[in-house]
C-alpha positions in Angstrom: -12.1 -2.9 9.7 -13.6 0.3 8.9 -17.6 0.8 8.9 -20.0 3.3 7.2 -22.5 4.4 10.1 -25.5 5.0 7.8 -25.1 1.2 6.7 -24.8 0.5 10.3 -28.1 2.0 10.9 -30.0 0.4 8.2 -28.5 -3.1 9.0 -29.5 -2.5 12.5 -33.0 -1.5 11.8 -33.5 -4.3 9.2 -32.3 -6.8 12.2 -34.8 -4.7 14.6 -37.5 -5.0 12.0 -37.0 -8.5 11.3 -37.2 -9.6 15.1 -40.2 -7.7 15.9 -43.6 -9.9 15.5 -46.1 -6.6 15.3 -43.7 -4.3 13.4 -41.7 -1.4 14.8 -42.7 2.5 14.8 -40.5 5.3 13.5 -40.2 5.9 17.4 -38.7 2.8 18.3 -36.2 2.7 15.4 -35.0 6.2 16.3 -34.8 5.1 20.0 -32.9 2.0 19.4 -30.3 3.9 17.1 -30.0 6.9 19.0 -31.0 9.2 15.9 -33.5 11.7 15.5 -37.2 10.6 14.3 -37.0 12.7 11.1 -33.5 10.4 10.2 -35.3 7.4 11.2 -38.4 8.0 9.1 -36.3 9.1 6.2 -34.4 6.0 6.4 -37.5 3.5 6.6 -39.2 5.6 3.8 -36.0 4.9 1.5 -36.1 1.2 2.8 -40.1 1.1 2.0 -39.8 2.4 -1.4 -37.0 -0.1 -2.3 -39.3 -2.6 -0.9 -37.5 -4.0 1.8 -39.9 -2.9 4.3 -43.2 -1.8 4.4 -45.7 0.4 6.3 -49.1 -0.9 7.7 -51.6 1.8 6.5 -53.8 1.3 9.9 -50.8 0.7 12.5 -48.3 3.0 10.7 -45.9 0.2 11.9 -42.8 -1.1 9.5 -42.2 -4.6 8.7 -40.1 -6.9 6.7 -41.2 -6.0 2.9 -41.3 -8.4 0.1 -38.3 -7.3 -1.7 -36.5 -8.4 1.5 -38.5 -11.4 1.6 -37.2 -12.4 -2.0 -33.7 -11.8 -1.4 -33.6 -14.2 1.7 -35.4 -16.8 -0.3 -32.4 -16.5 -3.0 -30.1 -16.7 -0.2 -31.6 -20.0 1.5 -31.7 -21.5 -2.1 -28.2 -21.5 -2.3 -27.4 -22.8 0.7 -25.3 -26.3 0.4 -28.5 -28.4 2.4 
């Protein structure tokens, strides 16, 4: 199966953010993805603009955003349980 590097990075970022109790910094995302901090910052900014992540104004750390929670809720609602 062929993959797209940028989509892989976004998915890895969301997985990292989703498992971090205190959120993640741009530097942590850049290190985890092995990309430049500017690349990680632009990606996180785009995700934040879409509401998939949000940045804490005090700590400057990123956490799961309301749009991602909404999407997850829709997926859970469709589960046959």
